[in-house]
C-alpha positions as CSV (number, residue, x, y, z in Angstrom):
1,M,5.4,-1.4,-12.2
2,K,2.4,-3.2,-11.1
3,V,2.6,-4.1,-7.3
4,V,1.8,-8.1,-7.1
5,Y,0.8,-9.5,-3.5
6,N,0.8,-13.2,-2.6
7,V,-2.6,-14.8,-3.1
8,L,-2.4,-16.3,0.4
9,C,-3.0,-14.2,3.4
10,M,-2.9,-14.1,6.8
11,K,-6.1,-13.9,9.0
12,L,-5.6,-11.6,12.0
13,L,-7.8,-11.2,14.9
14,Q,-7.2,-8.0,17.5
15,C,-9.2,-7.4,20.3
16,N,-9.3,-6.0,23.8
17,I,-10.9,-8.7,25.7
18,Q,-11.5,-7.0,29.2
19,G,-9.7,-9.7,31.5
20,R,-12.0,-12.9,31.9
21,K,-15.3,-11.3,31.7
22,H,-15.9,-12.4,28.0
23,L,-13.6,-15.9,27.5
24,D,-17.1,-17.5,26.2
25,K,-17.4,-15.2,23.8
26,I,-13.8,-14.8,22.6
27,N,-13.4,-18.5,22.5
28,N,-16.6,-18.8,20.0
29,L,-14.8,-15.9,17.9
30,L,-11.7,-17.9,17.8
31,E,-13.4,-20.9,16.8
32,L,-15.6,-18.9,14.2
33,I,-12.7,-17.0,12.6
34,V,-10.0,-19.4,12.9
35,P,-7.3,-16.8,12.9
36,D,-3.8,-17.2,12.1
37,V,-2.5,-14.7,14.4
38,V,-4.2,-13.4,17.4
39,C,-3.6,-9.9,19.0
40,L,-4.9,-9.1,22.6
41,Q,-5.0,-6.7,25.2
42,E,-6.1,-6.9,28.9
43,A,-5.2,-10.6,28.9
44,D,-4.1,-12.9,31.3
45,E,-3.0,-16.9,31.6
46,Q,-6.5,-18.1,31.2
47,I,-6.7,-17.1,27.7
48,I,-3.3,-18.0,26.9
49,S,-4.4,-21.7,28.3
50,I,-7.2,-21.3,25.8
51,L,-4.9,-20.6,22.9
52,T,-2.4,-23.0,23.7
53,A,-5.0,-25.9,23.7
54,K,-6.1,-24.7,20.3
55,G,-2.4,-25.1,18.9
56,Y,-0.9,-21.5,19.2
57,K,2.4,-20.7,20.2
58,T,2.0,-17.5,22.3
59,K,3.9,-14.4,23.5
60,F,2.8,-12.7,27.0
61,L,3.9,-9.1,28.0
62,P,2.5,-8.1,31.7
63,I,1.5,-4.4,32.1
64,I,-0.4,-4.6,35.4
65,K,-1.9,-6.5,38.0
66,R,-5.7,-7.3,38.4
67,Q,-7.5,-8.8,41.5
68,A,-8.7,-12.6,40.6
69,S,-10.1,-15.5,42.5
70,E,-6.8,-16.9,43.3
71,G,-5.2,-13.2,43.8
72,L,-3.4,-10.7,42.0
73,V,-2.6,-12.0,38.5
74,D,-0.7,-10.1,35.8
75,E,-2.5,-8.8,32.9
76,G,-1.3,-7.7,29.4
77,V,-0.7,-8.0,25.8
78,V,-0.7,-11.4,23.9
79,L,0.5,-12.2,20.6
80,A,-0.2,-15.9,19.5
81,A,0.7,-17.7,16.1
82,K,0.9,-21.2,15.1
83,A,4.4,-20.6,14.0
84,M,6.6,-17.7,15.2
85,Q,10.0,-16.7,15.4
86,N,12.4,-13.8,16.3
87,I,10.1,-13.1,19.3
88,R,11.0,-9.7,21.1
89,E,9.6,-7.4,23.7
90,H,10.1,-3.9,24.5
91,Y,8.7,-1.7,27.2
92,Y,8.3,2.3,26.1
93,Y,7.1,2.9,29.9
94,F,7.6,1.4,32.9
95,P,6.5,2.6,36.7
96,A,9.5,3.1,39.0
97,D,8.2,0.7,41.4
98,G,7.2,-2.0,39.0
99,I,3.5,-2.8,37.9
100,A,0.8,-3.0,40.6
101,L,-2.9,-3.5,41.2
102,Q,-4.6,-1.3,38.4
103,N,-5.9,2.2,39.8
104,Y,-7.3,4.8,37.4
105,A,-6.3,7.6,39.6
106,R,-2.6,6.2,40.0
107,H,-2.2,5.1,36.4
108,R,1.2,6.3,35.7
109,E,2.4,4.5,39.1
110,T,0.7,1.4,38.5
111,T,0.8,0.5,34.7
112,A,3.4,-0.1,32.0
113,H,3.5,0.1,28.4
114,G,5.5,-1.9,25.9
115,Y,4.7,-4.2,22.7
116,I,5.9,-7.5,21.5
117,I,7.1,-7.9,18.0
118,V,7.3,-11.3,16.1
119,D,7.9,-12.8,12.8
120,C,4.6,-15.1,12.3
121,F,4.5,-17.7,9.2
122,V,1.8,-18.7,7.4
123,D,1.9,-20.9,4.4
124,D,5.8,-20.4,4.6
125,I,5.5,-16.8,4.2
126,M,6.6,-14.4,7.2
127,Y,4.6,-11.6,8.5
128,R,6.2,-9.2,11.1
129,V,3.4,-8.4,13.7
130,A,3.7,-5.9,16.5
131,T,0.9,-5.3,19.2
132,T,0.6,-3.0,22.1
133,H,-1.8,-1.8,24.7
134,F,-1.0,2.5,24.5
135,T,-1.4,4.9,27.2
136,W,-4.5,5.4,28.8
137,T,-5.9,8.9,29.4
138,A,-9.1,10.3,31.1
139,R,-9.6,12.5,28.1
140,G,-9.0,10.6,25.0
141,D,-9.6,13.4,22.5
142,I,-6.8,15.4,24.4
143,A,-3.3,14.1,24.0
144,S,-1.7,14.0,27.7
145,L,1.8,14.6,28.4
146,E,2.1,10.9,29.2
147,Q,1.0,10.2,25.6
148,R,3.0,12.5,23.9
149,Q,6.1,11.2,25.7
150,D,5.2,7.2,25.1
151,M,4.1,8.0,21.4
152,G,7.6,9.6,21.1
153,K,9.4,6.3,22.6
154,L,7.2,3.9,20.7
155,M,7.5,5.5,17.4
156,A,11.5,5.5,17.9
157,K,11.7,2.2,18.9
158,L,9.2,0.8,16.0
159,S,11.0,2.7,13.4
160,V,14.1,0.8,13.2
161,E,12.2,-2.3,12.8
162,S,11.7,-3.8,9.1
163,P,8.0,-3.1,8.0
164,H,5.2,-4.7,10.0
165,I,1.8,-4.7,11.1
166,L,1.0,-2.9,14.6
167,C,-2.4,-3.4,16.0
168,G,-3.5,-3.1,19.5
169,D,-5.7,-0.6,21.8
170,F,-4.3,2.6,21.2
171,N,-6.5,5.0,23.6
172,I,-6.4,7.5,21.1
173,P,-9.8,8.4,19.0
174,R,-9.4,8.7,15.3
175,G,-9.9,12.1,14.2
176,F,-9.8,13.7,17.9
177,N,-6.6,13.2,19.4
178,P,-3.7,14.9,17.5
179,L,-1.5,11.9,18.1
180,Y,-3.6,9.9,15.6
181,N,-1.5,12.0,12.9
182,D,1.6,10.4,14.8
183,L,0.5,6.8,13.8
184,V,-1.1,7.5,10.4
185,T,2.2,9.2,9.5
186,Q,4.1,6.0,10.0
187,Y,1.4,3.7,9.1
188,I,-1.8,3.0,7.1
189,D,-5.0,3.1,9.4
190,T,-6.8,0.0,7.7
191,I,-10.0,0.3,9.9
192,P,-12.8,1.7,7.4
193,T,-13.8,5.0,8.0
194,H,-17.4,4.2,8.4
195,Y,-16.5,2.5,11.8
196,T,-16.8,5.7,14.2
197,S,-16.4,3.7,17.5
198,S,-14.6,0.5,18.3
199,L,-16.2,0.3,22.2
200,D,-19.3,-1.6,23.0
201,K,-21.9,0.2,24.9
202,N,-23.5,-2.9,26.2
203,F,-20.5,-4.5,27.4
204,H,-18.5,-0.9,28.6
205,R,-18.5,0.1,32.1
206,M,-19.6,3.6,30.8
207,G,-22.2,2.2,28.5
208,N,-25.3,3.3,30.5
209,I,-23.9,7.1,31.4
210,A,-25.5,9.7,29.5
211,S,-22.6,12.2,29.8
212,R,-20.3,9.5,28.2
213,S,-22.4,8.6,25.3
214,H,-20.1,10.3,22.6
215,L,-17.7,7.2,23.6
216,F,-19.8,5.0,21.9
217,T,-20.5,7.3,18.3
218,H,-17.2,8.8,18.0
219,F,-14.3,6.7,19.9
220,M,-12.5,4.9,17.3
221,V,-9.4,3.6,19.3
222,D,-8.6,0.0,18.2
223,Y,-6.4,-0.4,14.9
224,I,-4.6,-2.7,12.6
225,L,-2.1,-0.4,11.0
226,A,0.1,-1.6,8.2
227,Q,3.4,-0.6,6.4
228,A,4.4,-1.7,2.7
229,P,4.8,-4.3,1.7
230,Y,1.7,-5.2,3.9
231,R,-2.1,-4.7,2.9
232,A,-5.2,-5.5,4.8
233,E,-8.5,-6.5,3.1
234,N,-11.9,-7.6,4.2
235,V,-11.4,-5.7,7.5
236,E,-14.3,-5.5,9.9
237,L,-15.2,-4.8,13.2
238,I,-17.1,-7.4,15.4
239,F,-19.2,-6.2,18.6
240,G,-20.7,-8.1,21.1
241,V,-17.4,-10.0,22.0
242,S,-15.9,-7.5,24.9
243,D,-16.0,-3.8,26.2
244,H,-14.1,-3.2,22.6
245,A,-15.1,-4.6,19.2
246,A,-12.6,-7.2,17.7
247,A,-10.8,-6.1,14.4
248,V,-10.5,-8.8,11.9
249,A,-8.5,-8.4,8.7
250,D,-6.9,-10.5,5.9
251,I,-3.6,-9.5,5.6
252,Y,-1.6,-9.7,2.1
253,R,2.3,-9.1,1.5
254,Q,3.9,-8.1,-1.7
């Protein structure tokens, strides 16, 4: 039997926005793309205010604290849509002493990891969307013990959900980190294979370090992942907006 999809679709924007460093570029991108659903990582209340002013409902999940002009602020994952229901959040890792100021040397002690999952409505069609900022490791091509533990918990939690779209910054480079196989066992990776890295050399903190040049040629870590009955079309990465490229897609459901 031929699978028939709705003619209407959901425009999805996914991006790690690097805190407040690129808000003007992100705002311009929002105005250019006009997405129905927005998934962001490394986001705080300033981008939430921008989204709210544009008519989005938002859900925020803090995972870390960062220093800002007004003091320590929560930073984390945001999912935004014009209409949403059944809003849920889950931490699959939480530090024993709570989230704290980011410290790469003490990442496990300062940073939580979780996801938001929401039923988003576009033209009266429901799309279930989840977003996360997965566990960081200093060697992205090697799955750390923490990543393995967290992947098991994340997949276990999401496996009981109805079919959905999962997007975010996963810190798992396609073709290098073995945990990528865990993702594509459960999801379809919709990012075209001609994209080999989603990091932007012009904005990334390691962009001028010769020994890290591979990050900008072989480090695809930002994904829009789909399960049936969803499919993605017109998927592209947009560089020049943050230290990570934004991913944009038209999402259809059967």
